[in-house]
OpenMM code with the backbone's topology and positions (N, CA, C; nanometers):
from openmm import Vec3, app, unit

residues = "GLU LYS VAL GLN ILE THR PRO LEU PRO GLU GLU GLU LYS PHE LYS TYR LEU ASN ASP CYS ILE ALA ASP ALA GLU SER LYS GLY ALA LYS ILE MET ASN GLU ASN GLY ALA ILE GLN ASN GLY THR LEU PHE PHE PRO ALA VAL LEU TYR PRO VAL THR GLU GLY MET LYS LEU TYR ARG GLU GLU GLN PHE GLY PRO ILE VAL PRO ILE VAL SER PHE LYS GLU LEU GLN GLU PRO ILE ASP TYR MET ILE THR SER ASN PHE GLY GLN GLN VAL SER ILE PHE GLY THR ASP THR HIS GLU ILE SER HIS LEU ILE ASP GLY LEU VAL ASN GLN VAL SER ARG VAL ASN LEU ASN VAL GLN CYS GLN ARG GLY PRO ASP THR PHE PRO PHE THR GLY ARG LYS ASP SER ALA GLU GLY THR LEU SER VAL TYR ASP ALA LEU ARG SER PHE SER ILE ARG THR VAL VAL ALA THR LYS GLU ASN LYS ASP ASN LYS ALA ILE ILE ASN LYS ILE VAL THR GLU GLY GLU SER ASN PHE LEU SER THR LYS PHE ILE PHE".split()
positions = [
    Vec3(4.6163, -6.8194, -1.1230),
    Vec3(4.7487, -6.7767, -1.0161),
    Vec3(4.7110, -6.6391, -1.0208),
    Vec3(4.7379, -6.5928, -0.8812),
    Vec3(4.7288, -6.4679, -0.8298),
    Vec3(4.5743, -6.3828, -0.8133),
    Vec3(4.4906, -6.5023, -0.8118),
    Vec3(4.3563, -6.4784, -0.8237),
    Vec3(4.3383, -6.4731, -0.6972),
    Vec3(4.2221, -6.3450, -0.6371),
    Vec3(4.1889, -6.3509, -0.4909),
    Vec3(4.0449, -6.3704, -0.4952),
    Vec3(3.9945, -6.4707, -0.3938),
    Vec3(3.8529, -6.4518, -0.3921),
    Vec3(3.8324, -6.4668, -0.2581),
    Vec3(3.7071, -6.4389, -0.2126),
    Vec3(3.6530, -6.4257, -0.1004),
    Vec3(3.5604, -6.5132, -0.0432),
    Vec3(3.5276, -6.5636, 0.0637),
    Vec3(3.4439, -6.6419, 0.1296),
    Vec3(3.2924, -6.6074, 0.0967),
    Vec3(3.1860, -6.6707, 0.0806),
    Vec3(3.0396, -6.6493, 0.0586),
    Vec3(3.0216, -6.5665, 0.2050),
    Vec3(2.9136, -6.4656, 0.2051),
    Vec3(2.8665, -6.4005, 0.2922),
    Vec3(2.7580, -6.4797, 0.3635),
    Vec3(2.6953, -6.5872, 0.2990),
    Vec3(2.5734, -6.6578, 0.3554),
    Vec3(2.5858, -6.7998, 0.3330),
    Vec3(2.5639, -6.8792, 0.4473),
    Vec3(2.5818, -7.0224, 0.4338),
    Vec3(2.4696, -7.0775, 0.3473),
    Vec3(2.3458, -7.0196, 0.3049),
    Vec3(2.2577, -7.0900, 0.2442),
    Vec3(2.2915, -7.0819, 0.0995),
    Vec3(2.4148, -6.9822, 0.0539),
    Vec3(2.4413, -6.9732, -0.0713),
    Vec3(2.4909, -7.1094, -0.1310),
    Vec3(2.5477, -7.1962, -0.0322),
    Vec3(2.6071, -7.3173, -0.0683),
    Vec3(2.5061, -7.4033, -0.1523),
    Vec3(2.4162, -7.4140, -0.0630),
    Vec3(2.2843, -7.5112, -0.1258),
    Vec3(2.2558, -7.4479, -0.2674),
    Vec3(2.2212, -7.3301, -0.2701),
    Vec3(2.1968, -7.3021, -0.3602),
    Vec3(2.2785, -7.3123, -0.5265),
    Vec3(2.3693, -7.2654, -0.4793),
    Vec3(2.5082, -7.2684, -0.5780),
    Vec3(2.5117, -7.4428, -0.6350),
    Vec3(2.5159, -7.4884, -0.5473),
    Vec3(2.5172, -7.6661, -0.5742),
    Vec3(2.4107, -7.7065, -0.6441),
    Vec3(2.2766, -7.6665, -0.6142),
    Vec3(2.1629, -7.6871, -0.6852),
    Vec3(2.1643, -7.6661, -0.8304),
    Vec3(2.2068, -7.5484, -0.8546),
    Vec3(2.2306, -7.4836, -1.0042),
    Vec3(2.3612, -7.5651, -1.0771),
    Vec3(2.4317, -7.6103, -1.0052),
    Vec3(2.5533, -7.6860, -1.0753),
    Vec3(2.5040, -7.8153, -1.1016),
    Vec3(2.4356, -7.8693, -1.0006),
    Vec3(2.3681, -8.0117, -1.0143),
    Vec3(2.2625, -8.0100, -1.1521),
    Vec3(2.1826, -7.9013, -1.1456),
    Vec3(2.0773, -7.8722, -1.2557),
    Vec3(2.1426, -7.8837, -1.3744),
    Vec3(2.2886, -7.8084, -1.4104),
    Vec3(2.3306, -7.8035, -1.5126),
    Vec3(2.3887, -7.9013, -1.5498),
    Vec3(2.4431, -7.9835, -1.4683),
    Vec3(2.5145, -8.1194, -1.5039),
    Vec3(2.4280, -8.2107, -1.5281),
    Vec3(2.3172, -8.2189, -1.4785),
    Vec3(2.2118, -8.3277, -1.5167),
    Vec3(2.1529, -8.3019, -1.6447),
    Vec3(2.1729, -8.1754, -1.7102),
    Vec3(2.1263, -8.1265, -1.8413),
    Vec3(2.2336, -8.1131, -1.9588),
    Vec3(2.3411, -8.1807, -1.9040),
    Vec3(2.4645, -8.1807, -1.9991),
    Vec3(2.5783, -8.1061, -1.9855),
    Vec3(2.5647, -8.0151, -1.8789),
    Vec3(2.6991, -7.9053, -1.8597),
    Vec3(2.8004, -7.9787, -1.7944),
    Vec3(2.9240, -7.9396, -1.7848),
    Vec3(3.0386, -7.9909, -1.7053),
    Vec3(3.1093, -7.8542, -1.6369),
    Vec3(3.1689, -7.9042, -1.5375),
    Vec3(3.2378, -7.8209, -1.4576),
    Vec3(3.3729, -7.8175, -1.5378),
    Vec3(3.4440, -7.7025, -1.6005),
    Vec3(3.5482, -7.7255, -1.6954),
    Vec3(3.6721, -7.6678, -1.6260),
    Vec3(3.6892, -7.6302, -1.5320),
    Vec3(3.8156, -7.5973, -1.4256),
    Vec3(3.8418, -7.6738, -1.3156),
    Vec3(3.9755, -7.7015, -1.3225),
    Vec3(4.0168, -7.7752, -1.1965),
    Vec3(3.9932, -7.7147, -1.0649),
    Vec3(3.9120, -7.7826, -0.9880),
    Vec3(3.8575, -7.7783, -0.8440),
    Vec3(3.7427, -7.6950, -0.8239),
    Vec3(3.6945, -7.6755, -0.9658),
    Vec3(3.5602, -7.6111, -0.9851),
    Vec3(3.4461, -7.6533, -0.8694),
    Vec3(3.3921, -7.5418, -0.7810),
    Vec3(3.2893, -7.5753, -0.6960),
    Vec3(3.3075, -7.6761, -0.5763),
    Vec3(3.4677, -7.6752, -0.5561),
    Vec3(3.5189, -7.7337, -0.4261),
    Vec3(3.4756, -7.6321, -0.2910),
    Vec3(3.4462, -7.6841, -0.1880),
    Vec3(3.4085, -7.5990, -0.0759),
    Vec3(3.5062, -7.6059, 0.0444),
    Vec3(3.5363, -7.5386, 0.1070),
    Vec3(3.6472, -7.5446, 0.2126),
    Vec3(3.5626, -7.4420, 0.3296),
    Vec3(3.5091, -7.4505, 0.4238),
    Vec3(3.4421, -7.3635, 0.4978),
    Vec3(3.3585, -7.2774, 0.4376),
    Vec3(3.3605, -7.1439, 0.4270),
    Vec3(3.2733, -7.0587, 0.3608),
    Vec3(3.3209, -7.0104, 0.2362),
    Vec3(3.4427, -7.0798, 0.2024),
    Vec3(3.4984, -7.0558, 0.0457),
    Vec3(3.4434, -7.1735, -0.0362),
    Vec3(3.3951, -7.0946, -0.1656),
    Vec3(3.3119, -7.1847, -0.2608),
    Vec3(3.4051, -7.1584, -0.3736),
    Vec3(3.5098, -7.2352, -0.4331),
    Vec3(3.5925, -7.2186, -0.5583),
    Vec3(3.5173, -7.2114, -0.6748),
    Vec3(3.5555, -7.0956, -0.7625),
    Vec3(3.4993, -7.0760, -0.8712),
    Vec3(3.4850, -7.1779, -0.9752),
    Vec3(3.3514, -7.1980, -1.0030),
    Vec3(3.3452, -7.3016, -1.1349),
    Vec3(3.2781, -7.2534, -1.2624),
    Vec3(3.3539, -7.3019, -1.3742),
    Vec3(3.3159, -7.2520, -1.5059),
    Vec3(3.2248, -7.3601, -1.5474),
    Vec3(3.1315, -7.3630, -1.6101),
    Vec3(3.0147, -7.4575, -1.6601),
    Vec3(2.9825, -7.4409, -1.7926),
    Vec3(3.0264, -7.5262, -1.8843),
    Vec3(2.9927, -7.5505, -2.0207),
    Vec3(2.9543, -7.6653, -2.0494),
    Vec3(2.8464, -7.6747, -2.1603),
    Vec3(2.7847, -7.5637, -2.2352),
    Vec3(2.6444, -7.5428, -2.1361),
    Vec3(2.6191, -7.4188, -2.1156),
    Vec3(2.4994, -7.4061, -2.0489),
    Vec3(2.4068, -7.3717, -2.1496),
    Vec3(2.2732, -7.4318, -2.1558),
    Vec3(2.1764, -7.3916, -2.2568),
    Vec3(2.0446, -7.3470, -2.1766),
    Vec3(1.9510, -7.2970, -2.2670),
    Vec3(1.8208, -7.2765, -2.2268),
    Vec3(1.7522, -7.3894, -2.1225),
    Vec3(1.6728, -7.3731, -2.0437),
    Vec3(1.6317, -7.4868, -1.9646),
    Vec3(1.7197, -7.5019, -1.8328),
    Vec3(1.8339, -7.4649, -1.8249),
    Vec3(1.9068, -7.4634, -1.6923),
    Vec3(1.8993, -7.3491, -1.6183),
    Vec3(1.8867, -7.3560, -1.4764),
    Vec3(1.8789, -7.2501, -1.3861),
    Vec3(1.9705, -7.1486, -1.4170),
    Vec3(2.1047, -7.1883, -1.4446),
    Vec3(2.2101, -7.0915, -1.4701),
    Vec3(2.2066, -6.9932, -1.5917),
    Vec3(2.0910, -7.0343, -1.6810),
    Vec3(2.0830, -6.9810, -1.8210),
    Vec3(2.0379, -6.8501, -1.7926),
    Vec3(1.9176, -6.8761, -1.6873),
    Vec3(1.8393, -6.7518, -1.6543),
    Vec3(1.8533, -6.6640, -1.5204),
    Vec3(1.9210, -6.7421, -1.4387),
    Vec3(1.8887, -6.6925, -1.3032),
    Vec3(2.0362, -6.6179, -1.2981),
    Vec3(2.0081, -6.4929, -1.2045),
    Vec3(2.1200, -6.4005, -1.1418),
    Vec3(2.1482, -6.5056, -1.0105),
    Vec3(2.2646, -6.5704, -1.0288),
    Vec3(2.3133, -6.6351, -0.9219),
    Vec3(2.4170, -6.5834, -0.8169),
    Vec3(2.4728, -6.4623, -0.8529),
    Vec3(2.5658, -6.3712, -0.7656),
    Vec3(2.6563, -6.4886, -0.7087),
    Vec3(2.7050, -6.5515, -0.7656),
    Vec3(2.8290, -6.6723, -0.7086),
    Vec3(2.9386, -6.6663, -0.7833),
    Vec3(3.0138, -6.7753, -0.7390),
    Vec3(3.1438, -6.7715, -0.8316),
    Vec3(3.1368, -6.8978, -0.9307),
    Vec3(3.0161, -6.8803, -0.9921),
    Vec3(2.9783, -6.9727, -1.1010),
    Vec3(3.0059, -6.8863, -1.2569),
    Vec3(3.0449, -6.9454, -1.3001),
    Vec3(3.0739, -6.8814, -1.4899),
    Vec3(3.0072, -6.9638, -1.5802),
    Vec3(2.8736, -6.9300, -1.6196),
    Vec3(2.8037, -7.0293, -1.7222),
    Vec3(2.8445, -6.9530, -1.8387),
    Vec3(2.8912, -7.0757, -1.9355),
    Vec3(2.9496, -7.0312, -2.0604),
    Vec3(2.8189, -7.0647, -2.1585),
    Vec3(2.7825, -6.9907, -2.2365),
    Vec3(2.6776, -7.0169, -2.3381),
    Vec3(2.7380, -7.0099, -2.4954),
    Vec3(2.7146, -7.0885, -2.5785),
    Vec3(2.7849, -7.0577, -2.7076),
    Vec3(2.6788, -7.0226, -2.7786),
    Vec3(2.7005, -6.9623, -2.9054),
    Vec3(2.6074, -6.9458, -2.9837),
    Vec3(2.6945, -6.9176, -3.1475),
    Vec3(2.6096, -6.9354, -3.2493),
    Vec3(2.6366, -6.9268, -3.3794),
    Vec3(2.6141, -6.8115, -3.4565),
    Vec3(2.5006, -6.7430, -3.4206),
    Vec3(2.4818, -6.6032, -3.4760),
    Vec3(2.4588, -6.4892, -3.3692),
    Vec3(2.5413, -6.3916, -3.4076),
    Vec3(2.5293, -6.2755, -3.3137),
    Vec3(2.3813, -6.2411, -3.2533),
    Vec3(2.2769, -6.2664, -3.3174),
    Vec3(2.1337, -6.1975, -3.3076),
    Vec3(2.1170, -6.3119, -3.1654),
    Vec3(2.1541, -6.4172, -3.1707),
    Vec3(2.1158, -6.5176, -3.0239),
    Vec3(2.1781, -6.4391, -2.9010),
    Vec3(2.2669, -6.3849, -2.8846),
    Vec3(2.2839, -6.3304, -2.7429),
    Vec3(2.2026, -6.2115, -2.7271),
    Vec3(2.1691, -6.1295, -2.8606),
    Vec3(2.1038, -6.0133, -2.8352),
    Vec3(1.9141, -6.0647, -2.8284),
    Vec3(1.8939, -6.1704, -2.8543),
    Vec3(1.7474, -6.2086, -2.8213),
    Vec3(1.7680, -6.2155, -2.6751),
    Vec3(1.8796, -6.3008, -2.6563),
    Vec3(1.8705, -6.3599, -2.4828),
    Vec3(1.8543, -6.2134, -2.3825),
    Vec3(1.9347, -6.1209, -2.4419),
    Vec3(1.9321, -6.0026, -2.3740),
    Vec3(1.7988, -5.9305, -2.3687),
    Vec3(1.7444, -5.9416, -2.4888),
    Vec3(1.6103, -5.8781, -2.4952),
    Vec3(1.4918, -5.9421, -2.4187),
    Vec3(1.4950, -6.0873, -2.3986),
    Vec3(1.4123, -6.1444, -2.3392),
    Vec3(1.4512, -6.1910, -2.1869),
    Vec3(1.5615, -6.1435, -2.1443),
    Vec3(1.6254, -6.1476, -1.9919),
    Vec3(1.5497, -6.0638, -1.9059),
    Vec3(1.5070, -6.1086, -1.8060),
    Vec3(1.4385, -6.0458, -1.7065),
    Vec3(1.5646, -5.9327, -1.6237),
    Vec3(1.6583, -5.9534, -1.6456),
    Vec3(1.7723, -5.8782, -1.5769),
    Vec3(1.8686, -5.8037, -1.6940),
    Vec3(1.9353, -5.6894, -1.6222),
    Vec3(1.9996, -5.6125, -1.7153),
    Vec3(2.0959, -5.5434, -1.6346),
    Vec3(2.2226, -5.5739, -1.5745),
    Vec3(2.3126, -5.4898, -1.5044),
    Vec3(2.4141, -5.4508, -1.6193),
    Vec3(2.4976, -5.5592, -1.6657),
    Vec3(2.6090, -5.5404, -1.7273),
    Vec3(2.6081, -5.6308, -1.8483),
    Vec3(2.6937, -5.5776, -1.9514),
    Vec3(2.7399, -5.6693, -2.0644),
    Vec3(2.8753, -5.6187, -2.1027),
    Vec3(2.9440, -5.7132, -2.1626),
    Vec3(3.0883, -5.6944, -2.1999),
    Vec3(3.0895, -5.7190, -2.3531),
    Vec3(3.1191, -5.6224, -2.4350),
    Vec3(3.1577, -5.6398, -2.5554),
    Vec3(3.2895, -5.6459, -2.6098),
    Vec3(3.3584, -5.7464, -2.6669),
    Vec3(3.4819, -5.7624, -2.7152),
    Vec3(3.5083, -5.7652, -2.8530),
    Vec3(3.5920, -5.6591, -2.8949),
    Vec3(3.6188, -5.6739, -3.0401),
    Vec3(3.6980, -5.5545, -3.1071),
    Vec3(3.7189, -5.5268, -3.2297),
    Vec3(3.7807, -5.4090, -3.2712),
    Vec3(3.7212, -5.3682, -3.3831),
    Vec3(3.5846, -5.4323, -3.4411),
    Vec3(3.5149, -5.3907, -3.5636),
    Vec3(3.4328, -5.2874, -3.5120),
    Vec3(3.4592, -5.1389, -3.5261),
    Vec3(3.3872, -5.0132, -3.4549),
    Vec3(3.2438, -5.0300, -3.5339),
    Vec3(3.2107, -5.0697, -3.6519),
    Vec3(3.0763, -5.0740, -3.7006),
    Vec3(3.0117, -5.1567, -3.6104),
    Vec3(3.0443, -5.2817, -3.6030),
    Vec3(2.9862, -5.3875, -3.5242),
    Vec3(2.9543, -5.3478, -3.3810),
    Vec3(3.0715, -5.3048, -3.3172),
    Vec3(3.0712, -5.2576, -3.1766),
    Vec3(2.9679, -5.1373, -3.1706),
    Vec3(2.9745, -5.0516, -3.2290),
    Vec3(2.8675, -4.9384, -3.2303),
    Vec3(2.7138, -5.0016, -3.2272),
    Vec3(2.7022, -5.0875, -3.3188),
    Vec3(2.5891, -5.1446, -3.3657),
    Vec3(2.5122, -5.2243, -3.2247),
    Vec3(2.6204, -5.2967, -3.1630),
    Vec3(2.5709, -5.3541, -3.0441),
    Vec3(2.5531, -5.2720, -2.9259),
    Vec3(2.6489, -5.1645, -2.9194),
    Vec3(2.6428, -5.0690, -2.7910),
    Vec3(2.4963, -5.0140, -2.8184),
    Vec3(2.4597, -4.9698, -2.9374),
    Vec3(2.3364, -4.8910, -2.9328),
    Vec3(2.2299, -4.9551, -2.9004),
    Vec3(2.2095, -5.0922, -2.9531),
    Vec3(2.1016, -5.1927, -2.8901),
    Vec3(2.1084, -5.2116, -2.7692),
    Vec3(2.2111, -5.2446, -2.6895),
    Vec3(2.2498, -5.2849, -2.5592),
    Vec3(2.2071, -5.1849, -2.4627),
    Vec3(2.2314, -5.0538, -2.4888),
    Vec3(2.2277, -4.9696, -2.3704),
    Vec3(2.0659, -4.9653, -2.3376),
    Vec3(2.0041, -5.0172, -2.4029),
    Vec3(1.8526, -4.9933, -2.3747),
    Vec3(1.8016, -5.1417, -2.3072),
    Vec3(1.8947, -5.2463, -2.2740),
    Vec3(1.8846, -5.3645, -2.2000),
    Vec3(1.9517, -5.3772, -2.1065),
    Vec3(2.0858, -5.2844, -2.0771),
    Vec3(2.1520, -5.2889, -1.9589),
    Vec3(2.1987, -5.1810, -1.9254),
    Vec3(2.2655, -5.1511, -1.7968),
    Vec3(2.2896, -5.0170, -1.7401),
    Vec3(2.4330, -4.9868, -1.7616),
    Vec3(2.4989, -5.0824, -1.7974),
    Vec3(2.6755, -5.0668, -1.8061),
    Vec3(2.7099, -5.1524, -1.9416),
    Vec3(2.7539, -5.0689, -2.0091),
    Vec3(2.8089, -5.1442, -2.1226),
    Vec3(2.9812, -5.1381, -2.1141),
    Vec3(3.0531, -5.2772, -2.1009),
    Vec3(3.1958, -5.2704, -2.0981),
    Vec3(3.2522, -5.3037, -2.2335),
    Vec3(3.3704, -5.2316, -2.2699),
    Vec3(3.4315, -5.2272, -2.3817),
    Vec3(3.5618, -5.3054, -2.3734),
    Vec3(3.5458, -5.4173, -2.4122),
    Vec3(3.6787, -5.4776, -2.3997),
    Vec3(3.7390, -5.5044, -2.2655),
    Vec3(3.6568, -5.5054, -2.1889),
    Vec3(3.6931, -5.5478, -2.0352),
    Vec3(3.5717, -5.6175, -1.9709),
    Vec3(3.5962, -5.6953, -1.8877),
    Vec3(3.5065, -5.7774, -1.8124),
    Vec3(3.4130, -5.7050, -1.7199),
    Vec3(3.2889, -5.7515, -1.7039),
    Vec3(3.2012, -5.7211, -1.6337),
    Vec3(3.2715, -5.7028, -1.4676),
    Vec3(3.2393, -5.5931, -1.4172),
    Vec3(3.2995, -5.5634, -1.2853),
    Vec3(3.1989, -5.4835, -1.1806),
    Vec3(3.2410, -5.4759, -1.0609),
    Vec3(3.1531, -5.4234, -0.9438),
    Vec3(3.2190, -5.2778, -0.9613),
    Vec3(3.3322, -5.2488, -0.9596),
    Vec3(3.3793, -5.1196, -0.9520),
    Vec3(3.4551, -5.0879, -1.0645),
    Vec3(3.5112, -4.9562, -1.0445),
    Vec3(3.5526, -4.8786, -0.9270),
    Vec3(3.4214, -4.7967, -0.8916),
    Vec3(3.4276, -4.7510, -0.7713),
    Vec3(3.3501, -4.6773, -0.6839),
    Vec3(3.3186, -4.5601, -0.7697),
    Vec3(3.3978, -4.4994, -0.8671),
    Vec3(3.3555, -4.3892, -0.9411),
    Vec3(3.2629, -4.3961, -1.0277),
    Vec3(3.2208, -4.5440, -1.0534),
    Vec3(3.1301, -4.5579, -1.1588),
    Vec3(3.0058, -4.5943, -1.0670),
    Vec3(2.8687, -4.5593, -1.1152),
    Vec3(2.7610, -4.6062, -1.0451),
    Vec3(2.7368, -4.7453, -1.0479),
    Vec3(2.6645, -4.8136, -0.9364),
    Vec3(2.6191, -4.9411, -0.9450),
    Vec3(2.4812, -4.9249, -0.9940),
    Vec3(2.4440, -4.9936, -1.1030),
    Vec3(2.3352, -4.9423, -1.1744),
    Vec3(2.2760, -5.0988, -1.2272),
    Vec3(2.1358, -5.0675, -1.2742),
    Vec3(2.0521, -5.1982, -1.3023),
    Vec3(1.9384, -5.1898, -1.3817),
    Vec3(1.8809, -5.2719, -1.4755),
    Vec3(1.7730, -5.2226, -1.5585),
    Vec3(1.6960, -5.3787, -1.5401),
    Vec3(1.5693, -5.3577, -1.5595),
    Vec3(1.4587, -5.4751, -1.5648),
    Vec3(1.4446, -5.5294, -1.4087),
    Vec3(1.4476, -5.6351, -1.3527),
    Vec3(1.4441, -5.7078, -1.2474),
    Vec3(1.5944, -5.6932, -1.1521),
    Vec3(1.6817, -5.6474, -1.2313),
    Vec3(1.8140, -5.6296, -1.1671),
    Vec3(1.8104, -5.5596, -1.0459),
    Vec3(1.7469, -5.4040, -1.0846),
    Vec3(1.7695, -5.3179, -0.9939),
    Vec3(1.6788, -5.2016, -1.0288),
    Vec3(1.6295, -5.0932, -0.9505),
    Vec3(1.5935, -4.9883, -1.0058),
    Vec3(1.6823, -4.8574, -0.9648),
    Vec3(1.7038, -4.7791, -1.0305),
    Vec3(1.8035, -4.6631, -0.9941),
    Vec3(1.9360, -4.6693, -1.0177),
    Vec3(2.0056, -4.5725, -0.9532),
    Vec3(2.1729, -4.5836, -0.9601),
    Vec3(2.2170, -4.5543, -0.8391),
    Vec3(2.3110, -4.6602, -0.8015),
    Vec3(2.3836, -4.6024, -0.6494),
    Vec3(2.5251, -4.6095, -0.6778),
    Vec3(2.5976, -4.5196, -0.6352),
    Vec3(2.7445, -4.5260, -0.6150),
    Vec3(2.7887, -4.4479, -0.4772),
    Vec3(2.9006, -4.4670, -0.4685),
    Vec3(2.9403, -4.4078, -0.3146),
    Vec3(2.8807, -4.2876, -0.2987),
    Vec3(2.9238, -4.1860, -0.3917),
    Vec3(2.8738, -4.0434, -0.4117),
    Vec3(2.7202, -4.0370, -0.3868),
    Vec3(2.6400, -4.1473, -0.4681),
    Vec3(2.4961, -4.1269, -0.4742),
    Vec3(2.4546, -4.1764, -0.3359),
    Vec3(2.5186, -4.2791, -0.2684),
    Vec3(2.4721, -4.3260, -0.1423),
    Vec3(2.4932, -4.2091, -0.0250),
    Vec3(2.6089, -4.1676, -0.0365),
    Vec3(2.6283, -4.0383, 0.0852),
    Vec3(2.5333, -3.9400, 0.0496),
    Vec3(2.4943, -3.8992, -0.0725),
    Vec3(2.4149, -3.7941, -0.0836),
    Vec3(2.2411, -3.8417, -0.0463),
    Vec3(2.2376, -3.9783, -0.0961),
    Vec3(2.0898, -4.0216, -0.0450),
    Vec3(2.0593, -4.0288, 0.0953),
    Vec3(2.1786, -4.0968, 0.1503),
    Vec3(2.1473, -4.0916, 0.3046),
    Vec3(2.1986, -3.9798, 0.4018),
    Vec3(2.2063, -3.8510, 0.3286),
    Vec3(2.2392, -3.7501, 0.4125),
    Vec3(2.1049, -3.6495, 0.3826),
    Vec3(2.1056, -3.5430, 0.4775),
    Vec3(1.9950, -3.4369, 0.4565),
    Vec3(2.0358, -3.3885, 0.3675),
    Vec3(1.9213, -3.3463, 0.2832),
    Vec3(1.9142, -3.2682, 0.1621),
    Vec3(1.9578, -3.1279, 0.2061),
    Vec3(1.9960, -3.0365, 0.1117),
    Vec3(2.0233, -2.9169, 0.1320),
    Vec3(1.9791, -2.8356, 0.0005),
    Vec3(1.9011, -2.7299, 0.0117),
    Vec3(1.8401, -2.6456, -0.1108),
    Vec3(1.9363, -2.5121, -0.1153),
    Vec3(1.9756, -2.5004, -0.2239),
    Vec3(2.0090, -2.3428, -0.2499),
    Vec3(1.9085, -2.2777, -0.3259),
    Vec3(1.8645, -2.1616, -0.2652),
    Vec3(1.7363, -2.1120, -0.3249),
    Vec3(1.7804, -1.9427, -0.3302),
    Vec3(1.7149, -1.8927, -0.4471),
    Vec3(1.7399, -1.7395, -0.4511),
    Vec3(1.5976, -1.6748, -0.5409),
    Vec3(1.5683, -1.5767, -0.5157),
    Vec3(1.4843, -1.5055, -0.6169),
    Vec3(1.5397, -1.4792, -0.7656),
    Vec3(1.4387, -1.5157, -0.8421),
    Vec3(1.4603, -1.5010, -1.0146),
    Vec3(1.4928, -1.3581, -1.0503),
    Vec3(1.5817, -1.3169, -1.0413),
    Vec3(1.6337, -1.1763, -1.1006),
    Vec3(1.7475, -1.1718, -1.2053),
    Vec3(1.8114, -1.0715, -1.2665),
    Vec3(1.8883, -1.0763, -1.3425),
    Vec3(2.0240, -1.0907, -1.2761),
    Vec3(2.0563, -1.0343, -1.1386),
    Vec3(2.1632, -1.0230, -1.0605),
    Vec3(2.1939, -1.1724, -1.0177),
    Vec3(2.0888, -1.2678, -0.9741),
    Vec3(2.1136, -1.3433, -0.9202),
    Vec3(2.1280, -1.4905, -0.9983),
    Vec3(2.0471, -1.4835, -1.1316),
    Vec3(2.1090, -1.5755, -1.2225),
    Vec3(2.2451, -1.5501, -1.3041),
    Vec3(2.2977, -1.4110, -1.2608),
    Vec3(2.4473, -1.4120, -1.3097),
    Vec3(2.5120, -1.4548, -1.2098),
    Vec3(2.5219, -1.4528, -1.0872),
    Vec3(2.5925, -1.5050, -0.9685),
    Vec3(2.5825, -1.6623, -0.9890),
    Vec3(2.4630, -1.7288, -0.9713),
    Vec3(2.4428, -1.8757, -1.0127),
    Vec3(2.5288, -1.9287, -1.1313),
    Vec3(2.4758, -1.8687, -1.2573),
    Vec3(2.5535, -1.8849, -1.3799),
    Vec3(2.7299, -1.8957, -1.3600),
    Vec3(2.7628, -1.7813, -1.2909),
    Vec3(2.9266, -1.7689, -1.2836),
    Vec3(2.9540, -1.8946, -1.1705),
    Vec3(2.9026, -1.9500, -1.0679),
    Vec3(2.9452, -2.0495, -0.9821),
    Vec3(2.9580, -2.1562, -1.0676),
    Vec3(2.8304, -2.1829, -1.1212),
    Vec3(2.8019, -2.3068, -1.2078),
    Vec3(2.9446, -2.3176, -1.3238),
    Vec3(2.9246, -2.2401, -1.3919),
    Vec3(3.0178, -2.2579, -1.5205),
    Vec3(3.1549, -2.2545, -1.4905),
    Vec3(3.2156, -2.1698, -1.3874),
    Vec3(3.3410, -2.1616, -1.3397),
    Vec3(3.3859, -2.2696, -1.2383),
    Vec3(3.3008, -2.3368, -1.2008),
    Vec3(3.3184, -2.4462, -1.0809),
    Vec3(3.3526, -2.4244, -0.9885),
    Vec3(3.3000, -2.2942, -0.9237),
    Vec3(3.3434, -2.2541, -0.7950),
    Vec3(3.2891, -2.3111, -0.6680),
    Vec3(3.1736, -2.3898, -0.6946),
    Vec3(3.1220, -2.4873, -0.5902),
    Vec3(3.1156, -2.6079, -0.5877),
    Vec3(3.1072, -2.6910, -0.5120),
    Vec3(3.1192, -2.8404, -0.5168),
    Vec3(2.9889, -2.8794, -0.5111),
    Vec3(2.9193, -2.8193, -0.4280),
    Vec3(2.7515, -2.8540, -0.3945),
    Vec3(2.6436, -2.7809, -0.5368),
    Vec3(2.6946, -2.6724, -0.5551),
    Vec3(2.6103, -2.5992, -0.6684),
    Vec3(2.6740, -2.6205, -0.7998),
    Vec3(2.6522, -2.7225, -0.8505),
    Vec3(2.7434, -2.7934, -0.9755),
    Vec3(2.6173, -2.8789, -1.0637),
    Vec3(2.6523, -2.8772, -1.1547),
    Vec3(2.6006, -2.9755, -1.2725),
    Vec3(2.6846, -3.1058, -1.3217),
    Vec3(2.7775, -3.0973, -1.2387),
    Vec3(2.8842, -3.2329, -1.2551),
    Vec3(2.8198, -3.3676, -1.2694),
    Vec3(2.7111, -3.3885, -1.1740),
    Vec3(2.6391, -3.5060, -1.1634),
    Vec3(2.5293, -3.5268, -1.3006),
    Vec3(2.5514, -3.4375, -1.3688),
    Vec3(2.4470, -3.4484, -1.5015),
    Vec3(2.5644, -3.4840, -1.5959),
    Vec3(2.5270, -3.5929, -1.6906),
    Vec3(2.6391, -3.6523, -1.8024),
    Vec3(2.5815, -3.5672, -1.9161),
] * unit.nanometer
topology = app.Topology()
chain = topology.addChain("A")
for resn in residues:
    res = topology.addResidue(resn, chain)
    for name in ("N", "CA", "C"):
        topology.addAtom(name, app.Element.getBySymbol(name[0]), res)
């Protein structure tokens, strides 16, 4: 109820998504939600598949479609090992309240993915956060701000290195007097 979905942007995607579902179903997974994978024009209704296991396309491939593969595990080390051996690393979500366990997971997962979500689902936006990835998912970082800077002509502020110029630059930066001459992009 109140979910908004959009059509797929490319017609070839239907065949690929259906192939992924057929592969998973042939190996024991089932569509768990009503109307899952039903197509209408360019709309592909989201499908939740369970149980997804090693050896299924959906277990290792980034499908970028409205398919939610669910993998169960008994030991916390299982999803950690999965992340370590995965070729992809965009985001992960951690849900919980045990700060010790959450801290342990964060410390390990920041080396595997580029965004760790705490008690919130993985998501594309908001555009105030960069779109990032590790491994084969992506290289580098891109946000709306980064894109505008990347696709614009670069400008450099230059000066001679002396006491007076250093004082001017330091005052501008520390007091936030310039939007361009700033260290706000450094975390």
